[in-house]
N, C-alpha and C positions, 0 to 999 in steps of 0.2 A: 288310453295311451300305452299302458303296459302291454296290452294285447298286440298293439301295432309293433312295439319294439321287439317283443318275443317273436312275432312273425318275421320281421326283417332279419332277426338273428338266425332264423331257421333256414334249413336247406331249401325248403319250399319257397321261402321269401327270396332267397338268392336266385333260384331258377325262374321265379316270376319276374324278377328284375331283368334277367338275361333275355327272357322272351319279350318283354316290353321293348327293350333296346333293339332286338331283332326286328320287331314289327315296325318300329320307327325308321330303321335303316331301309327296310324294304319299301315302305310307303313314301318316305320323304326323299330318299336318295335319288330316284329317277326324276323327281320334281325339280331338283336343283342341278340337274345335269350329270349326275354320276351314272355311268352305264349300269344297266340292271345286272349284267354279269358280275361286275365287281361288287355290287351290293350283296348278291347271293354268296360270293366268295367270302366276304367279310362276315356275313351272318353264320355261314357254316363254320368258319374258324372260331367265331365267338362261342357258338354252342359247343363245338368240339372242346374248346378250352375249358368251358364251364364243366362239361362232363368229366374231363380229365382231372380237373381240380376236385370234384366231388369224389371221384374214384380214389384219388390219392388220400383224401381225408378219410374215406371209408377204410382203406387199407391201414392207415396209421392208427385209427381208432381200434380196429380189430387187433392190431399188433400190441397196442397198449393194454387192451382187455386181456389178451393172453398173458401178458406180463403180470397183470394183477392176479389173474387166476392162479398162475404158477407161484406167485409170491404167497398168496393166501394158503395154497396147498402145502407149500414148504413150511410155513409157520405152523400149520395144523399138525404136520408129521413131527416137527420138533416138539410141539406141546405133548403129543402122544408119547414120544420117547422119554420125555423128562417127567412124566406123570408117575405117581406111586403105583405099585403093582395092582392094588385093589381098585384103582380108578381107570386103568388102561382100557378095559372093555367099554366103559362109559364114554371115554374120550374118543375111542375108535368109532363108536356108534355116532357120536356127534359129528366127527369128521365126515363119515359117509353121508350123513344127512346133509351136511353143508355142500358136499360135492354134488349130491342129487339136486339140491335146491339151485345151485349155480347152473346145472345142465338144463333144468326146467326153465329157469329164467332166460337163459340164452336162446332157448327155443321159442319162448312166448314173446318176451320183450314188449309186452303191452300191445300185442297185435301188430307191431310195426315190422315189416320184413326188412326194412333198412337197418333196424337196430339189432336184428338177430345176429349173434356171434360176437357182438361187442358191447353188450348191455352193461357189463361191469364198468366199462369206461364211459359210456355215453350217458347212463342214467345219473341223476343228481344224488349226492351223498349228503345226509344230514346226521348231525350228532346230537344226542340228548345226554345232558349231564345233570346230576342232582344227587342228593343224599340217598342212602338205601331206603327203600320203601317210600320214596317220594311220589310214586305213581307213574314212573316213566313207562313201564311196560303196559300199564293200563291205557296210557295215552295212545301208544302205537296200536294196540288192539282195537281201539275204538276210532282210529283215524279214518276209517273208510277206504283205506288203500287196498288194492287187490293183490292177493298173494298167489303165486304160481301153485297150482294144485298138483302136488306129487304125493301128498299124504293127507289124511283126514284132519281138518281143522287148521286154523292159523297157527296154533301153538307149535306145530311141527316145523314151521318155517323159521323159528327162532333158534339159531345154533349157538349154544352157550359154550363158553370156555374155549374160544377159537380166536385165531388171529394174532398169536404172540402175546396175548394178555388173557388173564383168567377172568371168568365171570363177566364176559362181554357178550351181549346178544346182537347178532347180525340179522336184521330183518330185510329179507329180499322181497321186494314188491315190484310190480310192473311199472309203478310210477317213480320209484327211487329206492335207494338203499339207506336204511336207517341204522345207525350205530348206537345201540343202547348201552352206554358205558357202565362199568361197575360202579356202584354207589360209593365204594370205599375210596375211589380215586378223588371223589369230591370232598369226602370227609377228611379230616386231618389224619393222614396215614403216616407210615414210617418211610424210611429212606428207600426200601425195596419197592414200595408202592409208587414213589416218585420216579424211580428208574423205569418201572413198567409203564407208567403214564408217558414219560418222555419217549420210550421206545414205540409206544402205540401211536403217538402224534407223529413221530419220525416216519413210521410206516405209511401214514396217510399222505404225508408230503412227498415221499418217494414214489408212491403208487400213482398219485394224481397231482403232478407238479402244477398244472395250470389252475386247478381249483380243487385242493384236497377235500374241502367240504363246501357245500352250497348254502349251509345255514347251521345255526346253533340254537338248540332249544334248551332253555334253563327250566327245569321242573322243580318247583318249590312247593312242598306240601303245607297246607294251612296248619296241620297238627304240629309240625316242626316250627314254623314261623311264628304262630301265635302262642305256642306253648313254651317258647324260650324268651328269656329276658334280654339276651345279648343278640338281637337281630343284626347289630352292626358287625359282629364277628362273622355271622353267617354271610352277610353281604360281601365283606372283604374277602372271605374265602372263595366265593364264587367269582368275584372280580379277578382274583389272582389266577384262577383257571382260564378266564377269558383272555387276560393279558398274555398268559403262556401260549395260548393258541394263536393269538395275533402275532406274537414275536416269532414262534417256531414255524408257523405255516406261511408267514410273509404275505398274507392276504387279509382283506377286510371283508366280512361276511355279515348277512343279516342275523340279528340276535332277537330271539323271541322269548320273553319272560312269561312263563305259564304257571299260574298259581293253581295247584291241583287240590283235590279233596275239599273243595268249597262246600260240599254237603255237610262237613262237620260244623259249619256255621249254623247256629240255632235258627230254625225256621226255613232253611234252604229247600228241603223237600216239600214242606207245606206250601211254600211260595211258588215253586216251579213245577210241582208235581202234576199240574193239569196240562202242561205243555204237550203238544203232539210231537210225533217223531221229527217232522220237518222243522218245527220250532226249536227242538232240542239240538238240532245239528248246526244252528246258526252260531255266529261268533258273539261272545260277550267279552267286551274289553275295549281297548283303544289301539288304533294303528297309526303309526307315524310315517311321514315321508322319508325316503332314504336319500342319503348323500346331498342333502340340502342344509345350508347353514341354519342352525337353530337360533331362533330369537330368544328362547327361554331354555333354561336347563331342563333335562328330561323329567326330573322329579316335579318341576313346576307345571309342565304340560300334563303330567299324569295327575297331579293334584286337581287341575282344572277339569280334566276329563272325568275324574272320579266324582266330582260334584254333579256332572251331567248324568253319570250312571246312577247315582243315589237319587237324583230327582226323578229319573225314569222309574226306579223301583217304587218310590213314593206314589207316583201316578198310578202304577199298576196295583199297588196295595188297595187303593180306594175301590178299584174294580173288584178285586178278589174278596174284599170284606162284604161286598153285597151278594156274594154267592152263598149257596147252601153248604155250609161247612160246620163241623162240630166245633166246640169251644176250644179244644186243644189245637186244632188246625188254625182256627182264627187267631189264636194267640201267636202261633208261629208266623202266620202271615203278617200280623201287626208288628211283631218284633223284628222281623228279618231286615227291613231297611235300616232300622236303628242299629241292629247288630253290625250291618255292613258299614254304616257311617262310623261306628265306634272304632273299627279297626283301621280307619283311614290314616291316622297319624303314624301308626306302626308301619303300614305299607309304604307311605310316602318316605319315611325315614329309611326304610330298606332300599327303596328305589334310588334315593339320593346317594347313598353310599355305593350301591352297586354300579351305578352309571355316572359316578362323579367325573367331571371333565378335568383334564390336566394337559398343559402344553408340553409336558415332558414324556408323554406316552400317547399311543394311538387310542383315540376314543372309539368305543364299540359303535357299530351301526345299529342302533336300537330300532327294530322294526315295529314292535308292539308289546303290550302288556295285556294278558288275557286271564280269564277266570274259567275253570273247568271242574267237572266232576265225572269220574269214570265209573264209580260204583257207590252204592249207599249201604248203610247199615254196618259199617266197619269203623271202629274208633270211637273216641269220646267226643260228645257234642261240646262245642265251644260256645259258651253263653256269655258274650262280652258285656251285654247290658246288665243282666242279673248279677254277673260277677262283680261289676263295678259298684252296683248298689250294695251288694253284700259287703264289699271291702269298705265302703264308706260308712256302713252301719256297724261294722266290726263283727259280723257273723260269717259263718262258713256257708258258701253257696252249695257246696257239694258238686260232684262231677256226675254227669248223666251219660250212661252208655247209650249209643245210638242203636235203635232197634234194627235188626237185620231186615233189609228190604226183601220182599218176596220176589220181586223182579227188578234187579239192578238195571239202571238206565244210564246211558252216557249223555252228559250235558255239555253242550258248547265245544265240541271237539272236532267233528267231522269237517265242517267248513273252514275251521282254522287251518287244517292241513290242505284241504282241497283248493280253497280260494285264496289263501295267503301264502302259506309255506311253500307249496309246490309251485305256485305262480311266480315266486321270487327266485326261481332256480338259477337265473342268469345274472344275478346281481352281485355275485362275489367278484372282488376286484383287488388289485395290488394295494397294499396297505399304506404306501407312501403317497405324497402329493403327486409325485411324478406318475405313480401308478394310476391315480385318478385321472390324470390328464391323458394317459395312454388309453384308459377306458373310453374317455370321450372321443379320442381319435378313432378307436375301433367302432364306436357308434357312428362317427362321421363316415367311416369307410363303408358301413352298412348302408347309410343313406346314399353314399356315393354310387352304390350299385344302381339305385334308381335314377340318380342324376347323371350317370354315365351316358345314358341314351340321350338325355337333353344336351350333354356336353358334345357328343358326336354330331348331333344335329346342328348345334351352335357352331361347331368347327366348320361343318360343311357350308352353312350359311355365311359365316365370316369369310371363308375361302372364296365363295362365290362373289360376295360383294367387294372384297378386297381385290380380287382379280379384275372385276369390272372397274374399280377405282384406279388400279395401276394401268390398265389399258387406256382408260379415259385420260389419265395424266400424260401418257406417252403420245396418244393421238393429238391432244391439245398442244403439246410441245412441238410435235411435228408440223401441225398446221401453222404455227407461228412463223416457222422458218421458210415457209413457201415464198414470202416476199423478200427474202434476203437477196441483195444485189451484189455487185462486185466491189464493195467497199467494206473490208473487214473491220476497219476502225469504227464505222457506224454500226455494223451488224454483228460484231463479235459477241456483245452481250445478248443479242437476240438468239444466238446459237447456243449459249451456255445452258439454259434450262434443258434443252433436248440432249445436250452432251452429258449433263449430270444424270439424266434418266438412263442414257445408254451405259454409262459407267456402272450404275446400280444393277442394271439388267445383266451386264457382262459379269459382274461379281457374283450374281446369283447363279449364272450358268457355270462359272468356274469352281464355285464352292458348293453352296446349297442355299436355295432360296428359302425364305421364312416358311415355317410349317403351316402358318395360317393361309398360305397361298396354294397349298397342295390339296390333298384329298381328291385327286383325279381331275382337278379343274385348272391347273397351271397352264397358261398359254403364253408365257413370256417370251419363249424362244422365237416364235413366229413374229410377234410384235417387235422384238429386238432386231431381227434381220431386216424387216421392212423399214423401221425407223432409222436403222444404221445406214442403209443405202441412201435414204433421203438426206441424212446429215452429211455423209461423205460427198454426195453430189453437190450440195450447197457449199461445203468447205472447199471443194476443188474449184468451183466456179468463182467464189468470192475471195479466196485467199491464195490458193496454190497457183492458179493460172496467172494472176497478176504478179505473184512473186517469181514465177518461172520467167515471165517476160522481163522483169527487172534484172534477174540473174543474167539473162542474155545480154542486156544492155551493159551491165557491169563488166562482163567478160569481154565485151567488144572493145573496151578501153584497156588495151594491153599495158599501158603505163602503170596501171594499178598494181601489176605484179612486181614492179620495181620498188614500190614503196611498202607494200605489205604482201609478201608472197604467200604467207600462211592464210591470210584472209582470201586471197584470190583462189588458192587451192580449195578452201572450204566452200566458196561459192560455186566453184566448178563441181565439187562433189555433190552439193545440194541440187544443182541443175541436173546432174545425171540421175540422182535419186528420184526426181520427179519425171524423168524422161525414159528411164529404162525399167526393165522388169524388177520385181522385188528381189533384193539382195539381203539375206539374213545377217550378213556381216556388217552392213551399213548401220550407222548410228543416227537415230532420229534427233539426238541432241544437237548434232551439227546442223541439220536442216532447220530445227527450231530456232537456233541462235541466228542463223543467217536470215531467216524470214523476219525475225524480230528486228534485226539491224535495219532491214528495209523499211519496216512500218513504224518504228518507234518515234521517228520525227513527227508523225501525225498524232501522237498520243500525248496528252498533257503530262508534264514531268511528274506531277504528284501521283499519277496513276501508272507510272512505268512498271513498278514491281508487280502490281495486280495484273496488268495486261500481259506482261511477259509470262507470268505463271499460267494465265488462261491459254495463251497461244501455245506454250510448251505442252500443256496437257492435251490440247486438241491435236497437235502434230504427233505426239506419242501415240495417241489413240489411232490416228490415221495410219501410222506406220505399222502398228500392231496388227491391224486388219488388212494391210496390204498382202499379208500371207494367206488370206482367205482365198479359196478357189475362185469365187466370183469376182475378185478384185485383182487377179494376176495381170490382166491387161489394162488396168486402170492407170494408164500413163498419159503424159502430155507430149505431144509431138515436138521433138527437139529441132533446132535450127542446125543443120549439118555444118554450115559454115562457121557458126559460133563454136561448135565442138572442135572443128579442125583448128581454128585459131587458138582456142584455149590450150589444146594439146600441144600446139607448136610453141606457145609461150612457156608452158610448164615443162616441156621436154628437157630443155637444158638446165632447168632450175629445180625441178622436183627431185630432191635428194633425200638422204636419210633423215634429216630433221623433219621434213614434211611427212614422211612415212611414219616416223616415230609419233608425231602428233596424232595421226590417224589411228594408230594402234592404241595409244593411251585413251583417246576418246572412245574407242570401241570397248576397251577394258572397263573404263569408268561407267559405261552404259550398262554393264552386267551387274554392277554392285551398287548398293546405296551409298551415298556419301557418309563419311564419319562426322558426326556432329558432337558438340560439347555435351548436349543433353543425353546422347547415347552413352557417353563415358561416365557422366555423373547424373543419373536419372533423378528427376524431381528437384534438382538443385535450384535454389533461389539466389545463389551468390555468383555462379559462374555462367557465362554466356559467351558467344562468339560465332565466328564463321565456320563453315564446314570444310572438310578435306575430302577431295575426290577419293572414292573407294579404290582407285588404281594405285594409290600410294600408301597402302596398308599391307600388312603381312598376308592377309587373306587375298587382297587384290593381286599381290605378286604371285602367290602360290596357285590361285585358282584361275587367273586370267592373264596377267602380263607375261609370266614365264612361258606359258603355252604359246601366246602370240609371238613372242620373241623367237622361240624355238622353231616355229613354223614360218618365220619371216622369209627364209630363202625361197620357200614354195610360193609365198605371196608375191615376192619380188619377181619370180618367173612370169607371173601373170601380168606384170606391169612393165612393158618394154622400156618406157621412159625412165622409171626408177632403176631398172637393171643397168641400163647404159650409164646413167649418172654414177651409180655406185661403183661399177667397174672402172669408170674413168677416175674416180677418187682413190681407188685402190684400198678401200677399207673393208674389213670384215663386217657384214651387216649386223650380225648378232652382237659383236663386241661394241660396235658403234651405238646400237640401240641401248645396250647396257650402260654405256658411258653417259648418254643423254639422260637415261633414267636415274643414274646415280646423282647427277647434278640436280635434276628436278626433285628427286626424293628428299634431298636435304632442304632445298628451297621451299618446297610445299609444307614440310613439317615445321620449318622455322616460321613461315607465315602463319601457319595454324596456331602455333604457340603464341606468336606475337598478337594475333587477333583475339585472344581470350581476354575477356573483361571481367573484372571482379566488382561486384556491387550492382547497381549504384547504391551509394549510401546517402540517406537523407541529410544527415549531419554527423558530427563527430560522435555523439551519443549512440546513434544507430550503427556507426562504423565500429565502435567498441564491441557491441554485442555480436556483430557478424564476424569480425576478426576473431573473437573468442571462439566462435564455432569452427572457423578454419584451423584454429590451434587445438581443437578438441581431439578426442581419441580417434574418431572416424573423420579425419580432416578431409573435406571435399577437395582441397588443393592437392593433397598427395594421392587421393583416390584418382583424380584426373591424371596425375603423372604416372601412377601405376598402370592404369588402363591404357594410357598412351604408349607406355613401354611394351605392354602386351600386344597392342595392335600394330606397333611400328617396328619393333626390333626383330630382325631376322637372324636365324642361326642355321648355318649350313655350309655351303662351299665358300670359296674365297670371295666371290662377288657378294654373296649375302653377308659375309663378315664385313666387307667394306661398307655396305649399307648400315650394318649394325654399329659400326664404329662411331657414327654420329650420336648414338644413344649411350655411349660409354659413361659419360659424366652422369647422365640421368640414372643409369643402372647402378653406378657406385653410390650415388646419393640415396637411392631407395633401399639398397642392400645393406647400408651402414658402413661400407668400406670407405666412403668419403668422410673424413674426420672433420669435426668442428673444433671447438676450443676444449682443451684439456683432454684430448684423445676421445672425446665423446662424439658419437656419430653426428654429422652435420645436420641430419634430419631432426634429431632430438633437440639439439641446441636451438634450431630454428623454431620448432614448435613449442618448446618448453621455456625458452628464454627470450628469443628475439621478438616473436609476435606478442607475448605478454608485455614485454617492455614497450613495444609500439603502442599497445593499448594504454599503458600507464601514461605515456607522453601525450596521447590524444586526450585522455581525461584531464590532464593538467592544462592542455591547450584550450579545451572547452571551457574551463573555469576562467581562463584569462580573457576570453571574448565576452564574458558577462559584464565586464566593467564599463563597456561602451567608451573606451578610450585606448589610444595606442593600438588599435586593432591591426594596423599594417605591421607594426613592429612585432606584435604578438604572433602574427602569422609568420613573419620572417623567422622568428626564433623557433617556432614550432616546426616549420618546414626544414630548417637547418638541422634541428635535433633528429627529425625523422630520417632525413637524408643520411646523416652520419650513422644512424642505427642500421639503415638499409645497407650501406657499404660494409659496415661491421658484420652484419648478418650473413652476407654473401661473399665475404672476403676469401673464404677457402674454396669457393666454387669457380672453376676456370671458365673463361669465355669459350663456349663451344659452338659448333655449327647449328645446333638445335635451338640455342637461346635459353638454356636451362637457368643461367644466372639471371637473365632479364625476367624470366617467368617468376622466379622467387622474389623479385623486387616488386612484382605487381601489387601485392597487398599494401606496400608502402606508398606506391604511386596512387592507388585508390584512396588511401588514407589522406594523401595530400589533396586530392579533389574534394574529400569530405571537409578538410580544413578550409579550403576555399569557400565551401558553402557556409560554414559558420562565420568566417571572416566577412563574407558578403552580407550576411544578415546584420553583423555588428556594424559594418561600414554604412549600410543603408540607414541604420538607426541614427548614427552620428550625422550622416548627411541630412536627414530629415530634421534633426534637432538643432544642429549648428548652422546649416546653410539654407536649406530650402524653406523651412518654416519661417525663419526671420525674413527672408527675401519676399515671400508671398505676403507676409504681414506688413512689412515696412516699405518695400520698393516696387513691387509689381504694379502698383497703381500710379506711380510717378513717372514723369518724363526722365530719361528717354525710353523707359521700358513700356510706357503707355502714352498714347497721344493726348496728354493731359497738360493743362496750364501749370499745374504744380510740378516742380522739378525736385529730383533727388539732390541732396546737398553733396558737396565734395566729401565731407566726413562720412556720410552714409555709404558712398561708393567706395571710399577707402576701406571702410570696415568690411563691406561685402566682398571686395576683391583682394584685400590685403593679405600679406604673409604672416600676420600676427594672429588673426582669428577668422579670416575670410576664406574665399574659395581657393586661393593659392596656398594658404596654410593647410587646408584640407588635402590638396593635391600632394604637397611636399611631405607633410607629416604622416598622413594615413595611406595615401594611395601609392606613392612611389615605392615604399618597401614591398607592398603587395605586387606591384608590377614587376619588380626585380625577381620575384619568385615565380613569375609566369602567370599571374592572375590576370584575367581579361575583364574589361569593363564595357559598358554599352557604348555604341557609336555616338549617341547623343551626349553622353558625359564627356567622352574624349574630345568631341568638337567644342564643347563648352570650355573645357580646360585650356585648349589651344587659344581660343578667343580671349580668355582671361589673361593668358601670358602676353598676348599681343597688346592688351590694354594696360598691362602692368609689366613693362619690359625690365624695369630696374627696381629701385627702392621707392619710386613714386609712379603715379599713373601718368600715362602719356601715350600719344598715338602719332606715329609717323605716317605721312602720306605725301603724294607728289601730284602736282597739277602741271599739265603741259599746255602751253598757249600756242595757238597756230592762227595767223591772221585770217585764214580761210574760214575759220569757225566763228568769226564775229561778223555778223551780217544783219541787215534789216529783213524783217519778214513782211513789213508793210511800210514803206518809206524809201527815200533815196539818199539820205545823209550818210556820210562816211564815218565809221567808228574810228576814233582817234586813239582812245586809250581805255584799257580795262585794268582795274586795280582791286586786289584782295588784301585787306588789312586784318591781321589776326593778333589781337592784343598788342603787346609791346614789341612783337617781332617786326622786322623790316617788311614793309608792304611789297607785294608782288605787283609791280606796275608794268603792264605790257603795252607797248606803243606800236603794235602792228608790224613788227619786224619779222625776223626769222623765228622759227619754232624754238621756244624756250621751255625747258622743264624747270620747275621750282619745287624744292623740298621744304616741307613744313613739319613741325613737331607741335602737335596740340598738347597743351597742358591745362588742367583746370585752373591754374593761376592766371591764364589769359582769358578774362571774362567777356571780352567784346570781340565782335566780328562784323566786317562790312565788306560788301562787294559793290563796286561802283563802275559806271560805264560813261565815257565821254563821247558824244556824237557831235559832229560839226553842225553848228547852228541850232542845236536842240539841247534841252535840259532833261536828263534822265534821272528818275527817282532811284536812289541807291537802296540796296537791301541791307539793312542794319539790324543787328541783334545784340543783346546784352546778356550777361550771366555766363556761368561756367559751361553751359551747353549751347552757347550762341552758334558755334560752328556747326553743330548737328542740326540746329533748327534751320540754319541757312541751307544745308544740303537737303533737308526734308522738303524745302520749297523747290528745289531743283528736280530735274528729271534725269534719272540714271538709266543709261542703256548701253549695254556692252561695256566698253572700257572708257566711257565718257559721261560727263554730266553737263547739263545746260540749264540756263535760266532765261526767262523772257523779261525784257525791261519795257516800261512805258516811257517813251521819250517824246514829250509834247504831242501826245496823241498818236504817235507812231510806235510800232513794235520792233524791238531789236533783240537779237538772241546772242548770248555770250556762252560759248561751249568750250569746255576744257577736257583734255584727256585726264583720266583719274586712275591712280593706283592706290587702292585702299578700300577693302570691302566694308569696313565699319561705317564709311560715310555714305553708303547707299541708303536711299530713303527707306525708313522703317526697319533698318537693320537691327537695332536694339529691341524693337518690339517683337522680334522673333527669338529674343534671348529667353527661352523657356527652360526651366529647371526640371529634369525628369524626376518622377516620384522615386525611382530606384536607379541606382547607378550600375548595378550588376544583377543578373538573373536571380 
């Protein structure tokens, strides 16, 4: 994996990625339709860009290498000048050696021609730190690195006393540069040593900003580590140096802990002495993964790995003891694994302190812990096992000097450098978490080089398939409209999918189509033109030709000009727009409106808004493309007689007003309308209608003024208008301005009046939203301020006239309009009046929670809010713009919110006091149900009465609310009226009239003559009709009259009377009758013959089943 990453980071990897991408483009491009020429162009540009990038990188590297070389030379000269006289010659010789080493290095650079000249910058730099005599130099000498040959032996390549620091060895090798720091910087030196160390580190950071060093090697000799009691101090001292490097260099780098002089451990030479050269070059120790979250502390991982190393030594010991060795060698072989195991605790403790983790500092990136030996026969042998036994027995073990080896050998060093240290050259990274992320991003960018080719291929394929998809959608939409006929109401929605496709294609042509459709494959222009012609052809056939014919019929009726001259003029304008060549001054909005007026009667009312918008969009699209060259003659043949007749009608009537309307329509077509959401973007509280763009400052300055100034030239082109203007004797410009002045005021007043605040769900919701309106960034005053900016004009006298309507608003916003106590009216409104309104709404909300006297509570609340409304706007004069009314809108909106709370309260009272008792006690009884069981008089009195019934509810709860403008459902209003009819006074009663006419008393089967008909109602005088003249008879039904009888006398026959008893006798009688129109009749059985008695009737309550329709709604208001 590391090999792959290193390759991808290399220039060879980058070039390989570019070549792969180039091959993909050349092979795949023609397969998906990209011309080969453009594929070659892209590949050439890609390769050229890659070469330029590499060249720039090369030049930058060489420049930085020169800077490094100059910096080092300067430091060397400064060192020479500051040296003692007796050392100057030595220092000069060292400097000359250093310069020679750099020259040789620049020439060789490891055999790479690319690196020649910039080796100092390109090669990795490693630092070795450790105490004096820790074996640092021995490590480098035995590293297997190749030194540039400019003098005999590798020793000559170490330039001592150079680089701004004393006693520092610079090892220049073809694989990298190794800084062998002076051991005194690792030991606890003085202040001067610390200053020199900081300067040395600063030089590294300045010379190589991106990666001052590529790795740090900690050299710790066994003689120092195992011969000292305070290993903790040694570990903390080295950790301090690591932390200083991390802080000062600002990067995180691999750290290699190398234990040197392992040969001082008793038995080392005996144990490993038989290893061949290749085996001695291998690595002995443990290597950790970099930049991965550790599951265990470093010391714990090392402790585990140490056990594996010890186990491997024990296994090898068994093999060695079987070989032919003398007793002393066998003793060494036997004891060495034990000696190694014995020092475990000391080493683990050392590693624990050295690499202790802390959240308050950057943890080192520990790459590995290794054991080495560079030479043998120097120093005192460390016998941990014998020493421990001696200490336990209380005797002195004595120290044994190691015998000088005849041929010193390097153990476990070469592959440590070759396979691990140098291989990790690219793992230095910024020391912060963000830096780690940026490293991952860089790695991602490297992978991106390989993925770029796949990306380009994907883009081309996506472009191909998306183009195919877009073409397919366009063709499908075009196929659908082939069957469109001459009925736009039926076919309008059929045209819409194609229209929306054309809108999208037009937008792509006017701006920029999506990138995913390009890559040399976009063919939307051709498809757009073909589909457009088909759409316009169908639109002309199905909509424009029928509309044109309708316009001709409309214009033929000249009386229409007498009732609505503006409409007649607009229809004539629309007729000419369809009949004549394209006129850029014409306004498609006029044509769209007149076409809609023609067709809207055929569209369901609930879809008017939707269809008008669809039709307007299609007319605008049609007119936009009438300017296209292929559509210049796309006209409908006019009826010359219709044109002549319309011109004759308009000639004496088409004056400045009609001309003004045309100019304003033209100006409004140039600018978008001004909407409430444009003035207060994202507002959830303010909404309303739009204002034509012609009535804004921009509209005046950019459109209307220009049209008015050119109006004389326009008038010259219209003989009818010219003659009428000259006849009236007005100046056309001044007349247009006068009309504009009137409309400007009216349009802005209507715009302000149409603004709505809310809606509010209830008073609690209103309190929160009104508080927002009273806040620091009040949307209410933001709207007013933006309106002032959009509407107020400042200039000549005419513009000042237009601006005069905004004077009150301007004074209010500027603070010149004073409120109470000389405080600006705006401040008193926001800081006092709206908060007071909120306070009163909160009190009102509480009053509705009692479920009683809701109507009175509403009346009181509304009166309080109204008085505060008048008080709040008392200082604002009534102006033409409606500023005062606008400031009253929050109060009116609050009133509507109060209606909502009152409605909920009244609905609850209605349910509890009226509806629920009715359903429970009366709904199943007669007369409310066709039942034998009847409601008693007391029950009806209670239900309808003024003490606790329906009339009580109407008078006590509803009437106060009605007086404040609250509206109730039609069902409830009808019910209340019927209740009043049944309860006209203090008691129940019902007035009705019967009208008797002899012609309506007749046999239906029989020949006898009806002599008399009589209706008896309780104790009232009976109505006896003896077939004379028509007689009306007034009755008053009361529950106290419990009986009712209707009888009929027929000559020679006996008729069965219709008799009923009880308080509802009259209603049961009429339930047996048949009511039709304004009369009621009954059929009688008279000795086997049928006779009919029919009366004229005035009184809805007596119609059959009338009370059974007496249903109480669940809610009396929305």
